[in-house]
N, CA, C and O of each residue as an XYZ file, in Angstrom:
456
protein
N      87.699     73.339     87.742
C      89.011     73.289     87.128
C      89.677     71.943     87.404
O      89.325     71.232     88.346
N      90.609     71.631     86.590
C      91.326     70.368     86.680
C      92.208     70.317     87.919
O      92.709     71.343     88.378
N      92.391     69.131     88.450
C      93.261     68.929     89.605
C      94.660     68.486     89.179
O      95.460     68.075     90.019
N      94.961     68.566     87.881
C      96.270     68.164     87.388
C      97.352     69.095     87.918
O      97.069     70.232     88.295
N      98.595     68.610     87.946
C      99.719     69.396     88.429
C     100.056     70.553     87.493
O     100.675     71.531     87.915
N      99.658     70.451     86.237
C      99.910     71.544     85.304
C      98.851     71.542     84.213
O      98.184     70.537     83.967
N      98.714     72.688     83.571
C      97.746     72.853     82.477
C      98.400     73.696     81.396
O      99.323     74.463     81.670
N      97.927     73.555     80.182
C      98.443     74.322     79.053
C      97.290     75.099     78.432
O      96.210     74.553     78.210
N      97.527     76.369     78.154
C      96.523     77.225     77.530
C      97.135     77.845     76.278
O      98.312     78.206     76.270
N      96.342     77.967     75.233
C      96.793     78.594     73.992
C      96.083     79.932     73.854
O      94.855     80.011     73.882
N      96.885     80.986     73.703
C      96.328     82.330     73.593
C      95.321     82.411     72.439
O      94.271     83.038     72.579
N      95.627     81.797     71.329
C      94.727     81.816     70.178
C      93.348     81.242     70.535
O      92.321     81.806     70.156
N      93.333     80.132     71.256
C      92.060     79.511     71.648
C      91.298     80.370     72.652
O      90.078     80.502     72.556
N      92.005     80.949     73.607
C      91.348     81.819     74.588
C      90.760     83.053     73.910
O      89.648     83.475     74.226
N      91.517     83.625     72.978
C      91.063     84.815     72.265
C      89.788     84.532     71.491
O      88.888     85.371     71.459
N      89.694     83.371     70.871
C      88.485     83.003     70.129
C      87.262     82.959     71.039
O      86.156     83.278     70.603
N      87.446     82.571     72.285
C      86.325     82.452     73.222
C      85.759     83.799     73.669
O      84.633     83.856     74.165
N      86.520     84.883     73.501
C      86.038     86.203     73.898
C      85.809     87.122     72.695
O      85.617     88.327     72.859
N      85.830     86.555     71.498
C      85.604     87.360     70.287
C      84.183     87.907     70.277
O      83.279     87.322     70.875
N      83.994     89.029     69.596
C      82.665     89.614     69.466
C      82.689     91.116     69.605
O      83.748     91.729     69.735
N      81.498     91.704     69.575
C      81.362     93.159     69.604
C      81.081     93.717     70.993
O      80.900     94.925     71.144
N      81.042     92.864     72.003
C      80.762     93.284     73.376
C      81.970     92.989     74.253
O      82.725     92.061     73.963
N      82.172     93.765     75.330
C      83.237     93.417     76.280
C      82.997     92.020     76.839
O      81.862     91.657     77.150
N      84.060     91.241     76.965
C      83.938     89.876     77.492
C      85.107     89.557     78.410
O      86.238     89.994     78.198
N      84.788     88.772     79.442
C      85.773     88.354     80.440
C      85.594     86.860     80.641
O      84.480     86.397     80.885
N      86.679     86.097     80.543
C      86.617     84.653     80.718
C      87.746     84.205     81.639
O      88.924     84.343     81.307
N      87.376     83.669     82.793
C      88.376     83.095     83.688
C      88.738     81.710     83.172
O      87.860     80.868     82.985
N      90.023     81.470     82.942
C      90.447     80.169     82.429
C      91.243     79.377     83.455
O      91.552     78.207     83.227
N      91.577     79.996     84.580
C      92.331     79.294     85.619
C      91.956     79.840     86.977
O      91.872     81.054     87.166
N      91.728     78.933     87.939
C      91.544     79.340     89.337
C      92.105     78.238     90.209
O      91.614     77.109     90.208
N      93.146     78.586     90.958
C      93.743     77.715     91.963
C      93.927     78.582     93.209
O      93.772     79.800     93.117
N      94.249     78.009     94.360
C      94.319     78.828     95.572
C      95.275     80.024     95.501
O      95.012     81.046     96.135
N      96.363     79.925     94.758
C      97.358     80.992     94.774
C      97.194     82.039     93.678
O      97.737     83.138     93.795
N      96.444     81.716     92.602
C      96.353     82.647     91.470
C      95.146     82.295     90.608
O      94.692     81.151     90.577
N      94.642     83.309     89.908
C      93.638     83.034     88.888
C      94.059     83.782     87.626
O      94.748     84.801     87.685
N      93.630     83.252     86.487
C      93.965     83.859     85.211
C      92.717     84.019     84.371
O      91.819     83.178     84.399
N      92.671     85.113     83.620
C      91.511     85.389     82.778
C      91.972     86.082     81.505
O      93.067     86.640     81.440
N      91.118     86.034     80.504
C      91.321     86.819     79.296
C      90.176     87.815     79.245
O      89.022     87.471     79.504
N      90.509     89.048     78.909
C      89.547     90.149     78.940
C      89.639     90.869     77.607
O      90.733     91.204     77.152
N      88.500     91.108     76.982
C      88.488     91.775     75.683
C      87.552     92.964     75.722
O      86.403     92.863     76.151
N      88.071     94.102     75.262
C      87.279     95.312     75.102
C      87.353     95.731     73.637
O      88.425     96.114     73.169
N      86.247     95.669     72.902
C      86.270     96.124     71.512
C      86.568     97.629     71.434
O      86.333     98.363     72.394
N      87.077     98.073     70.303
C      87.354     99.498     70.104
C      86.116    100.308     70.460
O      85.002     99.972     70.059
N      86.326    101.388     71.226
C      85.239    102.265     71.632
C      84.453    101.812     72.840
O      83.597    102.552     73.324
N      84.720    100.605     73.348
C      83.971    100.071     74.496
C      84.326    100.811     75.783
O      85.395    101.410     75.906
N      83.405    100.750     76.727
C      83.623    101.325     78.058
C      83.960    100.195     79.030
O      83.247     99.194     79.097
N      85.033    100.357     79.771
C      85.464     99.383     80.773
C      84.657     99.614     82.040
O      84.696    100.702     82.615
N      83.923     98.591     82.480
C      83.022     98.745     83.618
C      83.518     98.052     84.885
O      82.741     97.869     85.823
N      84.788     97.664     84.935
C      85.245     96.903     86.093
C      85.349     97.764     87.350
O      85.506     98.983     87.282
N      85.259     97.109     88.473
C      85.399     97.734     89.785
C      86.729     97.282     90.391
O      87.314     96.307     89.918
N      87.215     97.966     91.421
C      88.469     97.532     92.055
C      88.371     96.087     92.540
O      87.307     95.619     92.947
N      89.486     95.406     92.486
C      89.561     93.998     92.887
C      90.167     93.876     94.275
O      90.868     94.775     94.739
N      89.892     92.767     94.929
C      90.453     92.513     96.255
C      91.846     91.897     96.182
O      92.506     91.729     97.207
N      92.298     91.556     94.965
C      93.608     90.937     94.784
C      94.498     91.844     93.941
O      94.004     92.618     93.122
N      95.820     91.746     94.146
C      96.751     92.389     93.239
C      96.529     91.795     91.856
O      96.101     90.648     91.726
N      96.822     92.582     90.825
C      96.525     92.129     89.466
C      97.649     92.515     88.511
O      98.236     93.592     88.612
N      97.930     91.615     87.592
C      98.863     91.887     86.503
C      98.108     91.724     85.200
O      97.431     90.719     84.985
N      98.226     92.714     84.334
C      97.672     92.657     82.986
C      98.823     92.514     82.001
O      99.855     93.171     82.139
N      98.642     91.654     81.012
C      99.568     91.536     79.888
C      98.754     91.855     78.643
O      97.776     91.171     78.342
N      99.157     92.893     77.923
C      98.415     93.305     76.738
C      98.835     92.424     75.569
O      99.980     92.473     75.120
N      97.896     91.620     75.083
C      98.165     90.723     73.961
C      97.931     91.415     72.628
O      98.630     91.149     71.651
N      96.930     92.319     72.591
C      96.582     92.959     71.331
C      95.812     94.234     71.618
O      95.130     94.333     72.637
N      95.917     95.209     70.727
C      95.119     96.420     70.801
C      95.856     97.600     71.410
O      97.002     97.499     71.849
N      95.148     98.723     71.417
C      95.694     99.970     71.970
C      94.608    100.688     72.774
O      93.446    100.750     72.370
N      95.021    101.226     73.921
C      94.109    101.973     74.789
C      94.949    102.733     75.805
O      96.168    102.844     75.673
N      94.271    103.252     76.820
C      94.951    103.884     77.955
C      94.385    103.253     79.225
O      93.236    102.814     79.256
N      95.209    103.217     80.267
C      94.782    102.734     81.580
C      94.894    103.887     82.561
O      95.916    104.572     82.624
N      93.833    104.092     83.322
C      93.844    105.097     84.386
C      93.848    104.358     85.711
O      92.993    103.508     85.959
N      94.812    104.683     86.560
C      94.870    104.158     87.927
C      94.946    105.379     88.837
O      95.936    106.111     88.840
N      93.878    105.582     89.610
C      93.812    106.802     90.408
C      93.811    108.002     89.484
O      92.944    108.108     88.616
N      94.770    108.918     89.650
C      94.856    110.089     88.778
C      95.997    109.975     87.764
O      96.362    110.961     87.125
N      96.557    108.777     87.619
C      97.633    108.551     86.651
C      97.103    107.789     85.444
O      96.195    106.966     85.559
N      97.694    108.084     84.272
C      97.306    107.420     83.035
C      98.534    106.856     82.347
O      99.635    107.393     82.464
N      98.322    105.746     81.614
C      99.418    105.120     80.891
C      98.898    104.531     79.590
O      97.836    103.909     79.563
N      99.655    104.729     78.503
C      99.313    104.127     77.213
C      99.591    102.632     77.286
O     100.602    102.210     77.847
N      98.696    101.833     76.720
C      98.922    100.385     76.658
C      98.861     99.936     75.206
O      98.069    100.444     74.413
N      99.704     98.985     74.879
C      99.786     98.416     73.536
C     100.338     97.008     73.673
O     100.764     96.636     74.766
N     100.351     96.212     72.617
C     100.842     94.833     72.726
C     102.235     94.777     73.367
O     103.140     95.529     73.006
N     102.370     93.871     74.317
C     103.635     93.705     75.024
C     103.736     94.472     76.328
O     104.663     94.240     77.105
N     102.798     95.387     76.590
C     102.800     96.140     77.842
C     102.358     95.218     78.978
O     101.399     94.461     78.836
N     103.063     95.290     80.100
C     102.712     94.538     81.303
C     102.426     95.556     82.399
O     103.247     96.432     82.671
N     101.265     95.440     83.022
C     100.812     96.420     84.008
C     100.510     95.739     85.337
O      99.930     94.653     85.367
N     100.899     96.372     86.420
C     100.569     95.882     87.762
C      99.633     96.888     88.408
O      99.895     98.091     88.383
N      98.534     96.398     88.991
C      97.601     97.245     89.732
C      97.407     96.613     91.111
O      97.002     95.456     91.229
N      97.702     97.387     92.138
C      97.569     96.905     93.514
C      96.090     96.705     93.875
O      95.216     97.410     93.371
N      95.834     95.757     94.734
C      94.472     95.451     95.191
C      93.763     96.712     95.665
O      94.379     97.581     96.283
N      92.502     96.810     95.384
C      91.558     97.855     95.775
C      91.770     99.202     95.071
O      91.045    100.153     95.362
N      92.729     99.310     94.165
C      92.948    100.564     93.435
C      91.881    100.739     92.362
O      91.591     99.806     91.613
N      91.302    101.923     92.285
C      90.382    102.262     91.202
C      91.181    102.263     89.909
O      92.233    102.898     89.831
N      90.693    101.560     88.897
C      91.382    101.556     87.603
C      90.413    101.199     86.492
O      89.428    100.493     86.705
N      90.711    101.700     85.301
C      89.886    101.366     84.146
C      90.650    101.679     82.865
O      91.513    102.556     82.821
N      90.298    100.928     81.828
C      90.827    101.187     80.499
C      89.885    102.156     79.805
O      88.670    102.087     79.990
N      90.443    103.061     79.006
C      89.627    104.026     78.279
C      90.326    104.369     76.967
O      91.441    103.913     76.714
N      89.674    105.167     76.141
C      90.199    105.492     74.805
C      90.679    104.225     74.105
O      91.808    104.164     73.618
N      89.813    103.216     74.059
C      90.150    101.955     73.410
C      90.135    102.211     71.895
O      89.080    102.217     71.260
N      91.329    102.422     71.342
C      91.471    102.762     69.921
C      91.364    101.532     69.030
O      90.753    101.586     67.962
N      91.954    100.431     69.464
C      91.930     99.165     68.730
C      91.454     98.097     69.700
O      91.759     98.160     70.891
N      90.702     97.107     69.198
C      90.212     96.018     70.052
C      91.320     95.589     71.014
O      92.423     95.244     70.591
N      91.015     95.615     72.305
C      92.005     95.356     73.343
C      91.795     93.962     73.931
O      90.707     93.636     74.407
N      92.848     93.145     73.894
C      92.812     91.814     74.487
C      93.896     91.744     75.544
O      95.068     91.997     75.269
N      93.487     91.395     76.764
C      94.389     91.376     77.912
C      94.355     90.016     78.591
O      93.302     89.385     78.689
N      95.504     89.574     79.052
C      95.556     88.477     80.004
C      95.610     89.140     81.371
O      96.391     90.068     81.585
N      94.791     88.671     82.289
C      94.750     89.238     83.637
C      95.028     88.130     84.639
O      94.416     87.064     84.586
N      95.954     88.391     85.550
C      96.310     87.422     86.583
C      96.092     88.062     87.940
O      96.607     89.143     88.223
N      95.317     87.376     88.779
C      94.981     87.870     90.109
C      95.699     87.019     91.137
O      95.587     85.794     91.119
N      96.440     87.660     92.040
C      97.185     86.939     93.064
C      96.383     86.755     94.329
O      95.434     87.491     94.600
N      96.780     85.764     95.096
C      96.130     85.542     96.384
C      96.698     86.526     97.400
O      97.724     87.164     97.163
N      96.024     86.636     98.518
C      96.508     87.533     99.551
C      97.522     86.860    100.468
O      98.125     87.519    101.316
N      97.710     85.581    100.307
C      98.652     84.848    101.159
C      99.945     84.530    100.440
O     100.097     84.844     99.259
N     100.888     83.903    101.151
C     102.152     83.559    100.521
C     101.953     82.467     99.468
O     101.108     81.586     99.624
N     102.743     82.538     98.396
C     102.650     81.546     97.340
C     103.401     80.277     97.699
O     103.017     79.189     97.271
N     104.465     80.403     98.479
C     105.256     79.222     98.843
C     105.414     79.176    100.347
O     105.645     80.192    101.002
N     105.286     77.998    100.866
C     105.501     77.788    102.305
C     106.974     77.484    102.533
O     107.608     76.822    101.712
N     107.517     77.961    103.637
C     108.927     77.676    103.956
C     109.049     76.334    104.609
O     110.153     75.913    104.953
């Protein structure tokens, strides 16, 4: 990754990189405090992810599905923002429309030093 102080990403360009008929995951940013990825699940696909060691935020860019975290379920659609705590079992299911998510993983340490 670049060592520049800032970077710009276009959702349209990232989405093109994960297009297709198979689930795809592309990390587009990794720095010590956070990483960012785009994740695509085509309609009817099975989400095969395992729990992560970092807290995670999902932003639903496109599509419709449900998210199961533990024994709770939630409908997801464009504009939904979801937080999943580190190590929690979770998966998307009932993917009705091709699902495109931005996923951000936080570090386990403080983001800013005092």
